[in-house]
Structures are given as structure tokens and as C-alpha cells.
C-alpha positions as a Markdown table, in Angstrom:
| # | Residue | x | y | z |
|---|---|---|---|---|
| 1 | Met | -16.5 | -22.8 | -29.3 |
| 2 | Glu | -15.8 | -19.2 | -28.5 |
| 3 | Thr | -14.3 | -18.4 | -25.1 |
| 4 | Lys | -14.7 | -15.1 | -23.3 |
| 5 | Pro | -11.5 | -13.1 | -22.9 |
| 6 | Lys | -10.2 | -12.6 | -19.4 |
| 7 | Leu | -9.5 | -9.1 | -18.1 |
| 8 | Phe | -6.6 | -8.7 | -15.7 |
| 9 | Ile | -6.5 | -5.5 | -13.6 |
| 10 | Leu | -3.2 | -4.7 | -12.0 |
| 11 | Ile | -3.2 | -2.8 | -8.8 |
| 12 | Asn | -0.2 | -0.6 | -8.5 |
| 13 | Asn | 0.5 | 2.5 | -6.4 |
| 14 | His | 3.6 | 4.8 | -6.5 |
| 15 | Phe | 4.9 | 6.7 | -3.5 |
| 16 | Asp | 7.9 | 9.0 | -3.8 |
| 17 | Leu | 9.9 | 8.5 | -0.7 |
| 18 | Thr | 11.2 | 12.0 | -0.8 |
| 19 | Trp | 8.8 | 14.6 | -2.0 |
| 20 | Lys | 6.4 | 17.2 | -0.5 |
| 21 | Arg | 5.3 | 14.9 | 2.3 |
| 22 | Cys | 7.3 | 13.8 | 5.3 |
| 23 | Phe | 7.6 | 10.0 | 5.7 |
| 24 | Thr | 6.7 | 9.8 | 9.4 |
| 25 | Arg | 4.9 | 13.0 | 10.3 |
| 26 | Arg | 2.1 | 15.1 | 8.9 |
| 27 | Ile | 2.8 | 18.5 | 7.5 |
| 28 | His | 0.6 | 21.6 | 7.5 |
| 29 | Glu | 0.9 | 23.9 | 4.5 |
| 30 | His | -1.3 | 26.8 | 3.4 |
| 31 | Gly | -4.0 | 25.8 | 5.9 |
| 32 | Met | -4.1 | 22.2 | 4.8 |
| 33 | Met | -2.9 | 19.1 | 6.6 |
| 34 | His | -1.1 | 16.4 | 4.6 |
| 35 | Phe | -0.9 | 12.9 | 5.9 |
| 36 | Ser | 2.5 | 11.3 | 6.2 |
| 37 | Tyr | 3.6 | 8.7 | 3.7 |
| 38 | Glu | 3.8 | 6.3 | 6.6 |
| 39 | Glu | 0.0 | 6.7 | 7.3 |
| 40 | Met | -0.8 | 6.4 | 3.6 |
| 41 | His | 1.3 | 3.2 | 3.3 |
| 42 | Val | -0.4 | 1.6 | 6.3 |
| 43 | Asn | -3.8 | 2.4 | 4.8 |
| 44 | Tyr | -2.8 | 1.1 | 1.4 |
| 45 | Ile | -1.4 | -2.1 | 2.7 |
| 46 | Asn | -4.3 | -2.8 | 5.1 |
| 47 | Asp | -6.9 | -2.1 | 2.4 |
| 48 | Asn | -5.2 | -4.5 | 0.0 |
| 49 | Leu | -4.7 | -7.2 | 2.7 |
| 50 | Arg | -8.5 | -7.0 | 3.3 |
| 51 | Leu | -9.2 | -7.4 | -0.4 |
| 52 | Thr | -6.8 | -10.3 | -0.6 |
| 53 | Arg | -8.6 | -12.1 | 2.3 |
| 54 | Ala | -11.9 | -11.6 | 0.6 |
| 55 | Asn | -10.7 | -12.5 | -2.9 |
| 56 | Pro | -8.1 | -15.3 | -2.9 |
| 57 | Gly | -7.0 | -14.5 | -6.5 |
| 58 | Tyr | -6.4 | -10.8 | -5.7 |
| 59 | Lys | -2.8 | -9.6 | -5.9 |
| 60 | Phe | -1.2 | -6.2 | -5.2 |
| 61 | Gln | 2.2 | -4.7 | -5.3 |
| 62 | Ile | 4.3 | -2.7 | -2.9 |
| 63 | Glu | 7.1 | -1.1 | -4.9 |
| 64 | Ser | 9.6 | -0.3 | -2.2 |
| 65 | Thr | 11.4 | -2.5 | 0.3 |
| 66 | His | 11.7 | 0.5 | 2.5 |
| 67 | Val | 7.9 | 0.7 | 2.8 |
| 68 | Val | 7.6 | -3.0 | 3.6 |
| 69 | Arg | 10.4 | -2.9 | 6.2 |
| 70 | His | 8.9 | 0.1 | 7.9 |
| 71 | Phe | 5.4 | -1.4 | 7.8 |
| 72 | Leu | 6.7 | -4.6 | 9.4 |
| 73 | Gln | 8.7 | -2.8 | 12.0 |
| 74 | Asn | 5.4 | -1.4 | 13.3 |
| 75 | His | 3.2 | -4.3 | 12.4 |
| 76 | Pro | 5.2 | -7.5 | 12.6 |
| 77 | Glu | 2.0 | -9.6 | 13.0 |
| 78 | Tyr | 1.5 | -9.2 | 9.2 |
| 79 | Leu | 4.8 | -10.8 | 8.2 |
| 80 | Ala | 3.4 | -14.3 | 7.3 |
| 81 | Glu | 0.4 | -12.8 | 5.5 |
| 82 | Leu | 2.6 | -10.5 | 3.3 |
| 83 | Arg | 4.8 | -13.4 | 2.4 |
């Protein structure tokens, strides 16, 4: 009996903690506004938590403890869910 292969898709996102963007404030450059890394992290984590709630087998990665610490300082209500 032939079985169908399983496809695993890994969700990963990389944020440089020090780069063009500021971590906690937006910057304006050449007439463009760039969101802060903090805003991007909050959106990334919240989007992935929604996907996890809707799909119990869904997993995602947060590559930096700094990002997790900062997120939980501002959103401690998500501690149990992130664990």
C-alpha cells in the first residue's frame, strides 16, 4: 500500500535587532515611513497566535529572546499561550 508523503512547511522570520529600523519608534526616510521592529514583532506574533488557535498542529518560531521578553513586557496576558 502506497502512502502519501507529508509536506512540512516551517514558518520562520528573521529580524535584525540593529539595522535600518529603530526597535521602538518609526522612522521617516526619503518621504517614506518605516514601522518599528516592535510593531512588526507584535503583528508577527499575533498573526501566528491566531493561526495556532485555528490550527492546533501549527507551530512558529520566534528567533530572539529579546523579542519575546519585549513582547511579554507589553502583553503579559500571552505568557501562558506562548509557553
